[in-house]
C-alpha positions as CSV (number, residue, x, y, z in Angstrom):
1,M,-0.4,33.8,27.7
2,T,-1.9,36.9,25.9
3,S,0.4,39.6,24.4
4,P,1.0,42.4,24.8
5,L,-0.2,43.1,28.7
6,L,0.5,46.3,30.3
7,T,1.7,46.5,34.1
8,F,0.8,49.7,36.1
9,P,3.1,50.5,38.8
10,G,1.5,48.7,42.0
11,V,0.1,46.1,39.8
12,Y,1.1,42.5,40.3
13,A,3.4,41.4,37.4
14,P,3.0,38.2,35.8
15,Q,5.7,35.8,36.8
16,D,6.1,31.9,37.2
17,D,2.9,31.5,39.5
18,T,0.8,33.3,36.5
19,R,2.2,31.2,33.7
20,M,1.9,27.8,36.4
21,L,-1.6,28.8,36.8
22,A,-2.3,29.7,32.5
23,D,-0.6,26.3,32.4
24,A,-3.3,24.6,34.9
25,L,-5.1,26.3,33.0
26,L,-4.5,24.8,29.6
27,N,-5.4,21.4,31.1
28,E,-8.7,22.3,31.9
29,P,-11.4,22.0,28.2
30,L,-13.5,24.6,28.7
31,A,-16.6,24.4,26.7
32,P,-17.5,27.5,24.6
33,G,-19.3,30.3,27.1
34,A,-18.2,28.4,30.0
35,D,-18.5,30.7,32.8
36,V,-14.9,31.5,34.4
37,L,-14.0,33.6,37.2
38,D,-10.7,35.1,37.9
39,V,-10.1,35.9,41.7
40,G,-7.3,38.8,42.3
41,T,-6.8,39.1,38.3
42,G,-3.9,41.8,38.5
43,T,-3.0,42.6,34.8
44,G,-6.0,40.3,33.6
45,A,-3.3,37.7,32.0
46,V,-5.0,34.5,33.1
47,A,-8.3,35.9,33.0
48,L,-7.6,37.1,29.2
49,F,-5.4,33.6,28.6
50,A,-9.0,31.8,29.3
51,A,-11.3,34.4,27.5
52,G,-9.0,33.7,24.1
53,R,-10.2,29.5,24.7
54,G,-13.6,30.9,24.2
55,A,-14.9,31.6,27.9
56,R,-17.1,34.1,29.9
57,V,-14.8,35.3,32.2
58,T,-14.9,37.7,34.7
59,A,-12.4,38.9,36.2
60,V,-12.0,40.8,40.4
61,D,-9.5,42.8,41.9
62,V,-10.0,44.7,45.1
63,S,-7.4,47.3,43.4
64,W,-8.5,50.1,41.0
65,R,-5.0,50.3,39.5
66,A,-5.4,46.3,38.7
67,V,-9.4,46.7,37.5
68,L,-8.0,49.6,35.5
69,T,-5.1,47.7,34.1
70,A,-7.2,44.8,33.2
71,R,-9.7,46.9,31.6
72,L,-7.2,48.4,29.2
73,N,-5.2,45.0,28.4
74,A,-8.9,43.5,27.2
75,R,-8.9,46.0,25.2
76,L,-5.2,46.3,23.7
77,N,-6.1,42.4,22.9
78,R,-9.4,42.8,21.9
79,L,-10.9,40.1,24.1
80,P,-14.1,40.0,26.1
81,L,-13.3,40.6,29.9
82,R,-16.2,41.8,32.4
83,V,-13.3,43.5,35.5
84,L,-14.8,44.2,38.9
85,R,-13.1,46.0,41.7
86,G,-14.5,44.4,45.0
87,D,-13.1,42.7,47.8
88,L,-12.5,38.3,46.1
89,L,-15.5,36.6,46.2
90,A,-17.9,39.5,47.8
91,P,-18.9,41.1,43.8
92,V,-20.1,37.3,42.4
93,A,-21.3,35.7,45.6
94,D,-24.8,35.5,43.6
95,R,-23.2,33.1,40.6
96,R,-22.2,29.9,39.9
97,F,-19.0,28.6,37.7
98,D,-17.2,26.6,35.6
99,L,-14.4,27.1,36.4
100,I,-12.4,29.7,39.5
101,V,-8.7,30.6,38.9
102,A,-6.6,32.2,41.7
103,N,-3.0,33.8,42.4
104,P,-3.9,35.1,45.6
105,P,-1.3,37.0,47.9
106,Y,0.5,34.0,49.9
107,V,3.5,35.3,51.1
108,P,4.1,34.8,55.2
109,A,5.0,38.4,56.7
110,P,6.2,39.8,59.9
111,A,2.8,41.9,59.8
112,A,-0.3,39.8,61.4
113,R,-2.7,41.9,58.9
114,A,-2.6,42.4,55.0
115,P,-1.8,45.7,54.2
116,S,-4.5,47.7,52.9
117,R,-2.7,49.2,50.0
118,G,0.9,49.8,48.1
119,A,2.4,46.7,46.2
120,A,2.8,44.6,48.9
121,R,-0.5,43.6,49.1
122,A,-0.3,41.3,46.1
123,W,1.6,39.1,47.8
124,D,2.0,39.7,52.0
125,A,-0.7,37.3,53.7
126,G,-0.1,37.3,57.3
127,R,2.3,35.8,59.3
128,D,1.3,32.0,57.8
129,G,0.7,33.2,54.1
130,R,-3.1,32.3,54.5
131,L,-4.8,35.7,55.1
132,V,-6.8,35.3,52.0
133,L,-5.9,31.5,51.0
134,D,-8.5,30.4,53.7
135,R,-11.1,33.1,52.5
136,I,-11.1,31.7,49.3
137,C,-11.0,27.9,50.2
138,Q,-14.0,28.5,52.7
139,G,-16.0,30.8,49.6
140,A,-15.1,29.6,46.0
141,P,-16.7,26.4,46.1
142,P,-20.1,27.6,47.0
143,L,-19.7,29.5,43.6
144,L,-19.0,26.0,41.9
145,R,-21.4,24.5,39.8
146,A,-21.7,20.2,39.5
147,G,-18.4,19.2,37.7
148,G,-17.0,22.7,38.3
149,V,-12.8,23.2,39.1
150,L,-10.8,25.1,41.3
151,L,-7.5,26.5,40.8
152,I,-5.4,27.9,43.5
153,V,-1.5,28.6,42.7
154,Q,0.4,29.0,46.2
155,S,3.7,28.5,48.2
156,A,5.1,25.7,49.7
157,L,5.7,28.1,52.6
158,S,2.0,28.9,53.1
159,D,0.8,25.1,53.8
160,A,-0.4,23.4,50.5
161,D,-1.6,20.8,52.9
162,R,-3.8,23.0,54.3
163,T,-5.6,24.0,51.3
164,L,-6.0,20.7,50.2
165,D,-8.0,19.5,53.9
166,L,-9.9,22.9,53.6
167,L,-11.2,22.2,49.8
168,R,-12.0,18.4,50.8
169,S,-13.7,19.5,53.5
170,H,-15.9,21.1,51.5
171,G,-16.5,18.2,49.3
172,L,-14.2,18.9,46.5
173,R,-12.1,16.3,45.2
174,A,-8.5,18.6,45.9
175,D,-4.7,17.6,44.8
176,V,-1.5,19.4,43.9
177,V,-1.2,19.1,39.8
178,G,1.4,21.4,39.5
179,R,5.1,22.2,41.3
180,R,8.2,24.0,40.6
181,L,11.0,25.5,42.3
182,I,12.1,29.1,41.7
183,P,15.1,31.4,42.7
184,F,14.2,33.8,45.8
185,G,12.9,36.9,44.7
186,P,13.5,40.2,46.2
187,V,10.8,40.1,48.7
188,L,12.1,36.6,50.1
189,E,15.7,37.2,49.8
190,E,15.0,40.3,52.0
191,R,12.5,38.0,54.5
192,Q,14.5,34.8,54.6
193,Q,16.1,35.5,57.8
194,W,12.5,35.9,59.3
195,L,10.7,32.9,58.2
196,R,14.1,30.8,59.0
197,S,13.5,32.1,62.6
198,R,10.0,30.7,62.5
199,E,11.1,27.1,60.8
200,L,9.7,27.9,57.1
201,L,13.0,27.7,55.0
202,A,15.3,25.4,56.0
203,P,19.3,26.8,56.8
204,D,20.6,26.7,53.7
205,A,17.6,27.0,51.2
206,S,17.8,29.0,48.5
207,T,14.6,28.8,46.5
208,E,10.7,28.8,46.7
209,G,8.8,25.6,46.1
210,L,5.2,26.6,43.8
211,V,2.4,24.5,43.9
212,V,-1.1,24.3,42.3
213,V,-4.3,23.0,44.0
214,R,-6.7,21.5,41.9
215,A,-10.4,21.1,43.3
216,E,-13.0,19.7,41.6
217,R,-16.9,19.5,42.7
218,T,-18.1,16.1,41.9
219,D,-22.2,16.3,43.5
């Protein structure tokens, strides 16, 4: 990971899922000048990690605070990074990439709709946690060049098998390439009773499973 990184209030700070995505990125061979897209960049941590490897990186976030944070972190780290504000893949719909990375909101929430503002916008993703994951699984495959790779990190609570199925239905070869158990953070601690009522958590569970899905366009 790059250093230093600033995190403004309301911007998702790098956590275990960020590090998992960076680790998965480290395992990908990146040719000099490879085109990389970071969807939901937050502080820009993963985008800057790719830029440090010589990739040409575009980062997108819907939050103006995140966009400004990522731009400032790029300047502090003296790395080239193009940061765009927009809704997921919309700002780059006419482009193609060698690698797409995404750490989207994926936590199941009592509200059916994702919040339109505030810090929770970085993690709340509807009652099944898939409001954003499904859109990425549908929209990212056409943006990959032949041989291109998509890396997504998500919670096991938001159905990693559905992610695999959706990506495979778009002709990608998809597998889970990383797993980690982490203690409940503040959001799951507060929400665990509701999650158990929906049978998303076992009665004695005290950890959350995180997974990294890798999908490759082989045609």
